[in-house]
N, C-alpha and C positions, 0 to 999 in steps of 0.2 A: 886363485881357484885351483882345487885339486884336479889332476888329470883323470882320465878314465881308469877305473880300477884302484884308485888311491882312496885312502880314508884319512881324514884329518880329525883328530880328537883333541879338543881344547876345552875341557871342563875344569872349572875352579869352584872352590867351596862357596865363594861369594856370588856365583852366577844365579843362584836361586832356582836351579833346575831340580824339581822334585820327581818328575816322571820323565823318562827318556824313551823315545820310540827308536829302537835299533833296527834299521832296515838292512837286511842281509846284503853283504858286499861280495857277491859270488863271482866276480870277474877275475879268475885266477885259479891256480892249482890249489889243492886242499891246504897245503901248509901256509900258503899266502893268505887264503881266506880265513883260516883259523887264527893266524896271527893278527889280522885286522880285527876280527870279532873279539878276541881275547884282550887286545889293547883297548878297545872301546868299553868293554865291561869293566876292566880294571880302572880305567880313568873315571868311569861313572861311580864306582864304589869309593874311590879315593875322594871324589868330590862330594860325597854324601847323598848321591841320588838314591831315593828310597824305593823306586819302582822302575823296572825295565820291562818294556813291552817289545817283544822280538817277532819280526815277521820271518817265519821259517818256511818249511816245506811239509806238505801233507804226509801222513803216515803211508799212504799208498805210494809215495815217491821213493821208498827205501831201495828200490831196484835201479834208481837213476844214478848215473856216475857222479852226480854232484850232491848226493844226499849226506855223505859223511860229515862234511863241515857243519851242516845244519844240526845233525844229531850231537856233535861235539858241543856246539853252542848251547843247545838245550841243557846238556849235562852241566856245562860250566855255570849257567844261570841257576840251576837247582842247587848247586853246591856253593853259590856265592852269598854275599852279604845282603843283597837287595831283594825286595819282593820282585816277583816276576809274573809275566803272563806271556804265553807262547801262542802266536797266531800261525797255525800250520796252513799256509796258503796252498790251494790247489794250483795246477798249471793254468796259465792265463788263456782265455779265449783268443786274445790278440796274438799269443804265441802260435797257436794252431793255424791262425790265418797266415802267418809267416811261413810255417813249416809245410803247409799243404796248399800251395798256390795252384790256380788253374791256368795252364798254359796251352794255348791252341785248343781250348775246349776239353782239356783233360786234366784231372788231378792224379798225379803219379806218386805221391808221397807213400812210403812203405809202411802204411798203417794196418795192412792186412784187413782182417775183419774186426779189429779192435776199435774201441771208442774211448773218448776222454771226457771225464766229468769236468769240463772246462768252466772257468769262472771269470767274470768280467773284472778287469783291474779296478774299475770305479767302485765296484761292490767291496773289494778288498780294502780299498782306501777308505771307504765309508766306515767299515768295521773298525779299522785301525783308529780312526778319529774318535769313534764312539767309545772304544775301550780306553784310549789314552785319557779322555776327558772324565772318565769315571773309573779310573784304574783300581781303586781300592776294592771295588765290587768284583773285580776279576783276578785278584791276587791268587797265585798258585793254580791257575786254570790253564789248561791246554785246549785250544779250540781247533776243530777240523773244519776248514773253510773250502769245501769243494762245491761244485755246481750241482744243480738239481736235474740236469739233463746230460746224458752221455752222447757225444757227437763223434761220428766216424766219417770216413771218406765217402761212403754212400750217401749219408745224410747231407754232407756238404755239397756233393754233386747235384742232388735233387733240389736243394734249396737254391743253389746258384742257377739251375735251369729255370726254376720258377721266377727268380728275381730278375734275370737278364732277358728272358724270352728266347735265349739260345739253348743249345743242348750241351750240357757238361757231363762228361762221363768220369767214372772212377776206375782207374786201371793201376792198381798198386804196384810200385816198383820194388826193388830189393834193398836191403840194408847195405849190401856191398856197393850198389850203385850210388846210394846216398853218401856213403863214406868217400867214394871217389870224387863225387861232385863237390862236397864240402872241402876236401883236401885241395882240389883244383882252385878253389876260391882264395886260397892263401890264408885261411883262418889260423889262429894260434893253435898249436898242437893240442892243448887241453880242450879246445872247443869242439873238435870233431867227435871224440867219444861222448861228450855231453849231449850233443845233438842226436847222434846215432842211438844212444841209450834211451833217449826220449821216444824216438820212433819205436824202438823194440819193446819198451815197457807198455806203450799204448797198444801196439799190435798184438801183444801176448796177454792182454786182458787184465793188466795190473792197475790201470788208471781209470776204470769205468765205474767205480762205486760212487753213487750219488748220495745226497743227504748231508749229514753233518750239522754244524751249528750256524751256518750262514744266515738262514732265514730268521732264526730266533734272535740273533744279534742285530740284524738289520731292522727287524720289526716290520718287514714287508717281504714281498716276493723278490727274489734276485732277478737281475736283468737276464734276458734270454741270451745264453751263450751262443746259440746258433745265429741269432740276429747280429750279435757283435762280430762273429767270425765272418759272416757273409758280407757285412759292411766293410770289414777290413779287406776281404778278397776283392770286392768291387773297386775299392780305392786303388788297389794294386794294378787292376787290369783294365 
């Protein structure tokens, strides 16, 4: 089995793979991630795969420290031999639950007054399955898959207060404080700017645009991002 951050590509012409779902392998510096994605696309092309569906990053995420590898991959697909579909995933509701925990009745994540158009991972998985099973209808399309409700620290605190019966406040901290805390955890060097840029992009209003193609592709209303986040926070605490 591959270890964390590794990508194993083993496609052969006799495998019968017509459509490939390429899930972004973002655990690493840009050069590492780009090399992984490039190797996967090249292997697919050599094996005669006719359509590649890629799970990337929403357009709103261009200010994030990890956006470049996604945009490189999109360009590589457009220039390649296979048909392609790009699923530009918004940031997960489950991620915000991790980044904005409630500790001792306070949420101190440095989100400022910003909000995130968060999306449930299950909804993104459902879209990917639908597109892959009918790939020809989506050839050459780029879909923006962001949530329909923008969630910030204040909304999280109010929802947790209602869900737990206790009082949860939102008292945003600073980016410097978050950077120090992440560094103290012993994270890999590339992870710290990734996480801090996520806070900064949300806090400064770059990640709050709702709408996109999620509802149309699902054929139903998306799951409530706020409910997913609150459920995740309650599990943590």
